[in-house]
TORMARDREN-815690 format. One record per residue (C-alpha): residue in three letters; z, y, x; residue number from 1. Coordinates in Angstrom, 2 decimals, always signed. Example, Ala and Ser with C-alpha at 12.3 -4.5 7.8 and 13.67 -1.06 7.14 Angstrom:
BEGIN
+------+---------+---------+---------+-----+
! code !      zz !      yy !      xx ! pos !
+------+---------+---------+---------+-----+
!  ALA !   +7.80 !   -4.50 !  +12.30 !   1 !
!  SER !   +7.14 !   -1.06 !  +13.67 !   2 !
+------+---------+---------+---------+-----+
// end
This chain:
BEGIN
+------+---------+---------+---------+-----+
! code !      zz !      yy !      xx ! pos !
+------+---------+---------+---------+-----+
!  UNK !  +12.72 !  -16.77 !  -30.08 !   1 !
!  UNK !  +14.37 !  -15.81 !  -33.34 !   2 !
!  UNK !  +15.09 !  -12.13 !  -33.67 !   3 !
!  UNK !  +18.56 !  -10.83 !  -34.31 !   4 !
!  UNK !  +18.84 !   -8.86 !  -37.52 !   5 !
!  UNK !  +19.57 !   -5.14 !  -37.32 !   6 !
!  UNK !  +22.84 !   -3.70 !  -38.52 !   7 !
!  UNK !  +23.23 !   -3.75 !  -42.28 !   8 !
!  UNK !  +25.36 !   -0.83 !  -43.39 !   9 !
!  UNK !  +26.75 !   -2.78 !  -46.31 !  10 !
!  UNK !  +29.84 !   -0.73 !  -47.13 !  11 !
!  UNK !  +29.91 !   +2.95 !  -48.09 !  12 !
!  UNK !  +32.02 !   +3.68 !  -45.01 !  13 !
!  UNK !  +29.57 !   +1.96 !  -42.71 !  14 !
!  UNK !  +26.65 !   +3.77 !  -44.35 !  15 !
!  UNK !  +28.34 !   +7.13 !  -43.74 !  16 !
!  UNK !  +29.03 !   +6.20 !  -40.11 !  17 !
!  UNK !  +25.38 !   +5.31 !  -39.59 !  18 !
!  UNK !  +24.18 !   +8.63 !  -41.00 !  19 !
!  UNK !  +26.75 !  +10.56 !  -38.95 !  20 !
!  UNK !  +25.61 !   +8.84 !  -35.74 !  21 !
!  UNK !  +22.00 !   +9.78 !  -36.39 !  22 !
!  UNK !  +22.96 !  +13.35 !  -37.38 !  23 !
!  UNK !  +24.93 !  +13.80 !  -34.14 !  24 !
!  UNK !  +22.04 !  +12.41 !  -32.10 !  25 !
!  UNK !  +19.49 !  +14.69 !  -33.76 !  26 !
!  UNK !  +21.79 !  +17.71 !  -33.30 !  27 !
!  UNK !  +22.16 !  +16.86 !  -29.62 !  28 !
!  UNK !  +18.37 !  +16.71 !  -29.27 !  29 !
!  UNK !  +17.95 !  +20.09 !  -30.97 !  30 !
!  UNK !  +20.63 !  +21.81 !  -28.88 !  31 !
!  UNK !  +19.80 !  +20.18 !  -25.56 !  32 !
!  UNK !  +16.56 !  +22.10 !  -25.04 !  33 !
!  UNK !  +18.09 !  +25.60 !  -24.89 !  34 !
!  UNK !  +21.13 !  +24.33 !  -22.97 !  35 !
!  UNK !  +19.04 !  +22.87 !  -20.12 !  36 !
!  UNK !  +15.98 !  +25.08 !  -20.41 !  37 !
!  UNK !  +16.59 !  +26.63 !  -16.98 !  38 !
!  UNK !  +16.60 !  +23.27 !  -15.16 !  39 !
!  UNK !  +14.22 !  +23.39 !  -12.20 !  40 !
!  UNK !  +11.39 !  +20.89 !  -12.63 !  41 !
!  UNK !  +11.64 !  +20.02 !   -8.91 !  42 !
!  UNK !  +15.15 !  +18.64 !   -9.45 !  43 !
!  UNK !  +14.87 !  +14.82 !   -9.49 !  44 !
!  UNK !  +11.12 !  +15.29 !   -9.69 !  45 !
!  UNK !  +10.18 !  +11.58 !   -9.58 !  46 !
!  UNK !  +12.40 !  +10.68 !  -12.53 !  47 !
!  UNK !  +11.17 !  +13.30 !  -15.00 !  48 !
!  UNK !   +8.70 !  +11.27 !  -17.05 !  49 !
!  UNK !   +9.68 !   +7.58 !  -17.24 !  50 !
!  UNK !  +11.90 !   +5.72 !  -14.82 !  51 !
!  UNK !  +11.20 !   +1.96 !  -15.25 !  52 !
!  UNK !  +14.69 !   +1.24 !  -16.62 !  53 !
!  UNK !  +15.19 !   -1.22 !  -19.53 !  54 !
!  UNK !  +13.46 !   +0.13 !  -22.62 !  55 !
!  UNK !  +11.35 !   +2.70 !  -20.74 !  56 !
!  UNK !   +7.97 !   +2.44 !  -22.54 !  57 !
!  UNK !   +8.63 !   -1.17 !  -23.53 !  58 !
!  UNK !  +10.98 !   -2.69 !  -26.07 !  59 !
!  UNK !  +14.02 !   -4.86 !  -25.41 !  60 !
!  UNK !  +15.46 !   -6.85 !  -28.30 !  61 !
!  UNK !  +19.19 !   -7.52 !  -28.85 !  62 !
!  UNK !  +18.47 !  -11.02 !  -27.51 !  63 !
!  UNK !  +17.20 !   -9.58 !  -24.21 !  64 !
!  UNK !  +13.53 !  -10.29 !  -24.91 !  65 !
!  UNK !  +10.91 !   -7.79 !  -23.75 !  66 !
!  UNK !   +7.89 !   -6.77 !  -25.82 !  67 !
!  UNK !   +7.24 !   -4.28 !  -28.60 !  68 !
!  UNK !  +10.27 !   -5.30 !  -30.68 !  69 !
!  UNK !  +13.72 !   -3.86 !  -30.06 !  70 !
!  UNK !  +15.03 !   -0.60 !  -28.62 !  71 !
!  UNK !  +12.33 !   +1.46 !  -26.90 !  72 !
!  UNK !  +12.61 !   +4.87 !  -25.22 !  73 !
!  UNK !  +10.63 !   +7.03 !  -22.76 !  74 !
!  UNK !  +13.11 !   +7.95 !  -20.04 !  75 !
!  UNK !  +16.51 !   +6.83 !  -21.37 !  76 !
!  UNK !  +17.77 !   +3.31 !  -20.52 !  77 !
!  UNK !  +18.80 !   +1.08 !  -23.42 !  78 !
!  UNK !  +21.79 !   -1.27 !  -23.21 !  79 !
!  UNK !  +19.81 !   -4.35 !  -24.21 !  80 !
!  UNK !  +18.92 !   -5.92 !  -20.87 !  81 !
!  UNK !  +16.06 !   -8.36 !  -20.19 !  82 !
!  UNK !  +17.31 !  -11.90 !  -19.60 !  83 !
!  UNK !  +15.76 !  -14.79 !  -17.62 !  84 !
!  UNK !  +12.02 !  -15.45 !  -17.96 !  85 !
!  UNK !  +11.27 !  -11.86 !  -19.01 !  86 !
!  UNK !   +9.23 !   -9.51 !  -16.86 !  87 !
!  UNK !   +7.27 !   -6.28 !  -17.17 !  88 !
!  UNK !   +4.44 !   -4.63 !  -15.25 !  89 !
!  UNK !   +3.42 !   -1.06 !  -15.91 !  90 !
!  UNK !   +2.09 !   +2.33 !  -14.91 !  91 !
!  UNK !   +2.74 !   +5.81 !  -16.19 !  92 !
!  UNK !   +1.19 !   +9.13 !  -15.33 !  93 !
!  UNK !   +3.05 !  +12.36 !  -16.03 !  94 !
!  UNK !   +1.53 !  +15.81 !  -16.02 !  95 !
!  UNK !   +3.01 !  +18.83 !  -14.26 !  96 !
!  UNK !   +0.84 !  +21.05 !  -16.45 !  97 !
!  UNK !   +0.12 !  +21.25 !  -20.16 !  98 !
!  UNK !   -2.88 !  +18.92 !  -20.00 !  99 !
!  UNK !   -3.11 !  +15.14 !  -19.70 ! 100 !
!  UNK !   -3.40 !  +14.02 !  -16.06 ! 101 !
!  UNK !   -4.10 !  +10.54 !  -14.67 ! 102 !
!  UNK !   -3.16 !   +9.73 !  -11.07 ! 103 !
!  UNK !   -0.32 !   +9.09 !   -8.62 ! 104 !
!  UNK !   +0.32 !  +12.32 !   -6.75 ! 105 !
!  UNK !   -0.74 !  +15.90 !   -6.33 ! 106 !
!  UNK !   +0.14 !  +19.32 !   -7.64 ! 107 !
!  UNK !   -0.79 !  +18.42 !  -11.20 ! 108 !
!  UNK !   +0.37 !  +14.82 !  -11.59 ! 109 !
!  UNK !   +3.33 !  +12.51 !  -11.00 ! 110 !
!  UNK !   +2.40 !   +8.82 !  -11.30 ! 111 !
!  UNK !   +4.52 !   +5.67 !  -11.06 ! 112 !
!  UNK !   +3.69 !   +1.97 !  -10.92 ! 113 !
!  UNK !   +6.46 !   -0.56 !  -11.46 ! 114 !
!  UNK !   +7.46 !   -4.17 !  -11.91 ! 115 !
!  UNK !  +10.70 !   -5.42 !  -13.47 ! 116 !
!  UNK !  +12.33 !   -8.85 !  -13.76 ! 117 !
!  UNK !  +15.12 !  -10.14 !  -15.99 ! 118 !
!  UNK !  +17.76 !  -12.75 !  -15.14 ! 119 !
!  UNK !  +20.86 !  -14.25 !  -16.73 ! 120 !
!  UNK !  +21.50 !  -15.32 !  -20.30 ! 121 !
!  UNK !  +20.66 !  -13.37 !  -23.48 ! 122 !
!  UNK !  +23.29 !  -10.75 !  -24.23 ! 123 !
!  UNK !  +24.40 !  -10.60 !  -20.61 ! 124 !
!  UNK !  +21.13 !  -10.04 !  -18.82 ! 125 !
!  UNK !  +20.54 !   -8.62 !  -15.37 ! 126 !
!  UNK !  +17.42 !   -6.53 !  -14.76 ! 127 !
!  UNK !  +15.97 !   -5.31 !  -11.50 ! 128 !
!  UNK !  +12.93 !   -3.08 !  -11.13 ! 129 !
!  UNK !  +10.88 !   -1.67 !   -8.30 ! 130 !
!  UNK !   +9.00 !   +1.59 !   -8.73 ! 131 !
!  UNK !   +6.34 !   +3.01 !   -6.43 ! 132 !
!  UNK !   +5.45 !   +6.67 !   -6.55 ! 133 !
!  UNK !   +2.74 !   +8.70 !   -4.91 ! 134 !
!  UNK !   +4.80 !  +10.51 !   -2.29 ! 135 !
!  UNK !   +5.90 !   +9.97 !   +1.30 ! 136 !
!  UNK !   +9.06 !   +8.14 !   +0.21 ! 137 !
!  UNK !   +7.20 !   +5.60 !   -1.84 ! 138 !
!  UNK !   +9.68 !   +3.41 !   -3.67 ! 139 !
!  UNK !  +12.98 !   +3.06 !   -5.48 ! 140 !
!  UNK !  +14.97 !   +0.05 !   -6.69 ! 141 !
!  UNK !  +16.96 !   -0.03 !   -9.94 ! 142 !
!  UNK !  +19.46 !   -2.47 !  -11.46 ! 143 !
!  UNK !  +21.20 !   -2.93 !  -14.81 ! 144 !
!  UNK !  +23.76 !   -5.46 !  -16.06 ! 145 !
!  UNK !  +24.72 !   -5.96 !  -19.69 ! 146 !
!  UNK !  +28.47 !   -6.21 !  -20.19 ! 147 !
!  UNK !  +28.59 !   -6.86 !  -23.95 ! 148 !
!  UNK !  +25.96 !   -8.03 !  -26.42 ! 149 !
!  UNK !  +27.42 !   -6.28 !  -29.45 ! 150 !
!  UNK !  +26.76 !   -9.20 !  -31.80 ! 151 !
!  UNK !  +25.08 !   -8.43 !  -35.12 ! 152 !
!  UNK !  +26.91 !   -5.17 !  -35.83 ! 153 !
!  UNK !  +28.51 !   -3.69 !  -32.71 ! 154 !
!  UNK !  +27.44 !   -1.77 !  -29.66 ! 155 !
!  UNK !  +25.76 !   -3.53 !  -26.77 ! 156 !
!  UNK !  +27.05 !   -2.05 !  -23.51 ! 157 !
!  UNK !  +25.49 !   -2.00 !  -20.02 ! 158 !
!  UNK !  +25.92 !   -0.32 !  -16.66 ! 159 !
!  UNK !  +23.26 !   +0.43 !  -14.10 ! 160 !
!  UNK !  +22.11 !   +2.21 !  -10.97 ! 161 !
!  UNK !  +18.85 !   +4.11 !  -10.51 ! 162 !
!  UNK !  +17.54 !   +4.23 !   -6.92 ! 163 !
!  UNK !  +20.16 !   +1.90 !   -5.43 ! 164 !
!  UNK !  +19.13 !   +2.59 !   -1.83 ! 165 !
!  UNK !  +19.09 !   +6.36 !   -2.32 ! 166 !
!  UNK !  +15.46 !   +6.64 !   -1.23 ! 167 !
!  UNK !  +14.23 !   +9.31 !   -3.63 ! 168 !
!  UNK !  +14.57 !  +13.08 !   -3.50 ! 169 !
!  UNK !  +17.27 !  +14.84 !   -5.45 ! 170 !
!  UNK !  +15.11 !  +17.93 !   -5.06 ! 171 !
!  UNK !  +11.45 !  +18.10 !   -4.06 ! 172 !
!  UNK !  +11.25 !  +18.66 !   -0.30 ! 173 !
!  UNK !  +14.90 !  +17.75 !   +0.29 ! 174 !
!  UNK !  +14.79 !  +13.95 !   +0.74 ! 175 !
!  UNK !  +17.46 !  +11.45 !   -0.27 ! 176 !
!  UNK !  +20.32 !  +11.77 !   -2.68 ! 177 !
!  UNK !  +18.81 !  +10.51 !   -5.94 ! 178 !
!  UNK !  +21.10 !   +7.50 !   -6.50 ! 179 !
!  UNK !  +22.32 !   +7.74 !  -10.10 ! 180 !
!  UNK !  +24.98 !   +5.62 !  -11.81 ! 181 !
!  UNK !  +25.14 !   +5.33 !  -15.58 ! 182 !
!  UNK !  +26.71 !   +3.55 !  -18.53 ! 183 !
!  UNK !  +24.86 !   +3.07 !  -21.82 ! 184 !
!  UNK !  +25.45 !   +1.66 !  -25.30 ! 185 !
!  UNK !  +22.87 !   +0.70 !  -27.95 ! 186 !
!  UNK !  +23.12 !   -0.49 !  -31.53 ! 187 !
!  UNK !  +20.57 !   -1.22 !  -34.27 ! 188 !
!  UNK !  +20.56 !   +0.84 !  -37.45 ! 189 !
!  UNK !  +19.42 !   +0.15 !  -40.99 ! 190 !
!  UNK !  +18.35 !   +3.67 !  -41.86 ! 191 !
!  UNK !  +14.65 !   +3.56 !  -40.97 ! 192 !
!  UNK !  +13.86 !   -0.13 !  -40.70 ! 193 !
!  UNK !  +14.47 !   -1.74 !  -37.31 ! 194 !
!  UNK !  +15.55 !   +1.49 !  -35.61 ! 195 !
!  UNK !  +17.92 !   +1.78 !  -32.67 ! 196 !
!  UNK !  +20.39 !   +4.39 !  -31.43 ! 197 !
!  UNK !  +21.29 !   +4.71 !  -27.73 ! 198 !
!  UNK !  +23.97 !   +6.91 !  -26.15 ! 199 !
!  UNK !  +25.25 !   +7.03 !  -22.57 ! 200 !
!  UNK !  +26.42 !   +9.07 !  -19.61 ! 201 !
!  UNK !  +25.12 !   +9.24 !  -16.06 ! 202 !
!  UNK !  +25.26 !  +11.33 !  -12.92 ! 203 !
!  UNK !  +22.41 !  +12.32 !  -10.60 ! 204 !
!  UNK !  +19.09 !  +12.32 !  -12.44 ! 205 !
!  UNK !  +20.97 !  +12.18 !  -15.77 ! 206 !
!  UNK !  +22.37 !  +15.61 !  -15.01 ! 207 !
!  UNK !  +26.00 !  +14.37 !  -14.91 ! 208 !
!  UNK !  +25.66 !  +14.57 !  -18.66 ! 209 !
!  UNK !  +25.57 !  +12.68 !  -21.92 ! 210 !
!  UNK !  +22.13 !  +11.29 !  -22.78 ! 211 !
!  UNK !  +20.79 !   +9.50 !  -25.81 ! 212 !
!  UNK !  +17.82 !   +8.58 !  -27.94 ! 213 !
!  UNK !  +16.41 !   +7.14 !  -31.15 ! 214 !
!  UNK !  +13.53 !   +4.73 !  -31.59 ! 215 !
!  UNK !  +12.18 !   +4.46 !  -35.13 ! 216 !
!  UNK !   +9.32 !   +2.17 !  -36.25 ! 217 !
!  UNK !   +6.59 !   +4.02 !  -38.13 ! 218 !
!  UNK !   +4.54 !   +0.88 !  -38.78 ! 219 !
!  UNK !   +4.59 !   -2.67 !  -37.40 ! 220 !
!  UNK !   +2.64 !   -1.53 !  -34.34 ! 221 !
!  UNK !   +3.80 !   +2.08 !  -33.90 ! 222 !
!  UNK !   +7.24 !   +3.37 !  -32.88 ! 223 !
!  UNK !   +8.46 !   +6.98 !  -32.73 ! 224 !
!  UNK !  +10.68 !   +7.88 !  -29.79 ! 225 !
!  UNK !  +12.92 !  +10.92 !  -29.36 ! 226 !
!  UNK !  +15.59 !  +11.47 !  -26.70 ! 227 !
!  UNK !  +17.61 !  +13.74 !  -24.45 ! 228 !
!  UNK !  +17.72 !  +12.27 !  -20.94 ! 229 !
!  UNK !  +20.44 !  +14.53 !  -19.53 ! 230 !
!  UNK !  +18.07 !  +17.23 !  -18.30 ! 231 !
!  UNK !  +15.36 !  +17.60 !  -20.94 ! 232 !
!  UNK !  +14.21 !  +16.58 !  -24.41 ! 233 !
!  UNK !  +11.35 !  +14.07 !  -24.61 ! 234 !
!  UNK !   +9.41 !  +12.65 !  -27.55 ! 235 !
!  UNK !   +6.49 !  +10.31 !  -28.01 ! 236 !
!  UNK !   +4.82 !   +7.34 !  -29.66 ! 237 !
!  UNK !   +4.61 !   +3.73 !  -28.45 ! 238 !
!  UNK !   +1.63 !   +1.71 !  -29.65 ! 239 !
!  UNK !   +1.22 !   -2.04 !  -29.65 ! 240 !
!  UNK !   -2.11 !   -2.47 !  -27.91 ! 241 !
!  UNK !   -2.66 !   -5.89 !  -29.52 ! 242 !
!  UNK !   -2.35 !   -4.72 !  -33.16 ! 243 !
!  UNK !   -0.33 !   -6.40 !  -35.92 ! 244 !
!  UNK !   +3.43 !   -6.48 !  -36.34 ! 245 !
!  UNK !   +6.12 !   -6.69 !  -33.70 ! 246 !
!  UNK !   +7.75 !   -9.55 !  -35.60 ! 247 !
!  UNK !   +4.56 !  -11.61 !  -35.44 ! 248 !
!  UNK !   +4.41 !  -11.02 !  -31.69 ! 249 !
!  UNK !   +7.97 !  -12.20 !  -31.21 ! 250 !
!  UNK !   +7.13 !  -15.46 !  -32.97 ! 251 !
!  UNK !   +3.72 !  -16.30 !  -31.55 ! 252 !
!  UNK !   +2.93 !  -14.19 !  -28.47 ! 253 !
!  UNK !   +4.35 !  -14.34 !  -24.97 ! 254 !
!  UNK !   +2.10 !  -11.60 !  -23.54 ! 255 !
!  UNK !   +2.26 !   -8.16 !  -25.10 ! 256 !
!  UNK !   +0.53 !   -4.92 !  -24.07 ! 257 !
!  UNK !   +1.94 !   -1.52 !  -25.04 ! 258 !
!  UNK !   +0.50 !   +1.95 !  -24.78 ! 259 !
!  UNK !   +2.57 !   +5.12 !  -24.74 ! 260 !
!  UNK !   +1.88 !   +8.83 !  -25.19 ! 261 !
!  UNK !   +4.58 !  +11.44 !  -25.13 ! 262 !
!  UNK !   +5.82 !  +14.74 !  -23.80 ! 263 !
!  UNK !   +8.42 !  +15.29 !  -21.09 ! 264 !
!  UNK !  +10.42 !  +18.40 !  -21.79 ! 265 !
!  UNK !   +8.25 !  +18.66 !  -24.92 ! 266 !
!  UNK !   +5.53 !  +20.40 !  -22.88 ! 267 !
!  UNK !   +4.24 !  +18.01 !  -20.17 ! 268 !
!  UNK !   +2.14 !  +15.03 !  -21.37 ! 269 !
!  UNK !   +2.89 !  +11.54 !  -20.11 ! 270 !
!  UNK !   +0.82 !   +8.41 !  -20.74 ! 271 !
!  UNK !   +1.69 !   +4.81 !  -19.91 ! 272 !
!  UNK !   +0.53 !   +1.23 !  -20.18 ! 273 !
!  UNK !   +2.94 !   -1.71 !  -19.92 ! 274 !
!  UNK !   +2.35 !   -5.46 !  -20.02 ! 275 !
!  UNK !   +5.32 !   -7.67 !  -20.86 ! 276 !
!  UNK !   +5.88 !  -11.42 !  -20.77 ! 277 !
!  UNK !   +8.73 !  -13.40 !  -22.30 ! 278 !
+------+---------+---------+---------+-----+
// end
C-alpha cells in the first residue's frame, strides 16, 4: 500500500506552527513529571506500561496500516486506527522495580499479552483489542473508532474506550472501575523526518487529563518515543526486528516484528515484542 506523505510545512506560518506544537509538547513532558510525581503506582496498575491501544509499541500509518511505519507510542493511543485486514499480536513486560523483569505477575513484574484487529476502511478504521494480564481479573477489552483521517495536512481524530466492560482495577485491591474514555488527534510533522505528534484527553487511567506524545525516527529501523500519558512521563525506543527501512517493509512485507525497550515513569523498565500483519 502506498504511504501517505507527512506534512510539509511549506509556508513560513506553517513552519512556525509546527515548531510551536513540538515546543508545547516537549514543555508538557518536562513539566508533567513534577506535577504528577505523587501519583500512587497502584492507581490503574495494569495500564501503567503499555495498554494495547492503537500505536502502543507498534506503528499505525495515516492509511490505517500497522507495522513499523507511522505513529508509534508506548502507552498513549494514536488517532490513526487500523483498518480491515490489519492485526497485531504482542506481549510486554513492565517492571515494578528499577531492573528489567520478564513475566506476567508478581511483586516485581506486570506483564500483558494482547491481540488486536482492525476493521473498516482506511481513514475511518475501527480497532478492537483484548488484553490478558497476570491477575485474578484476567482481561480487558478496548475499542477505538477514527472519526476523521486528516488528509495530507490536517489532524486525524479518533475516540475510544479502554476496558469497555469495566473489568480492571482502578486501584490495586479495589476491583472494577477502570473504564476510561478518551479522544485523540494525531498529525505528521516534517521537522525530524517522518515524525508524528499526538495530543488527547481522557478520564480514568488517563488521569482525567491531557496526554500526548512524539515519535521520531532515528534511522529507518529505529524510532524514539516520548510521551505523557496523563499520569506519568514515558520514553523509549522501538526497533524493527527485521532490519532495513520502514518504507521497504510497507512496500514488500506483510509480516513485521517490532521490539521495544523503554521506561515507564522514567524509572521502571518495560520491554515488548509485537508482530503485525497487514
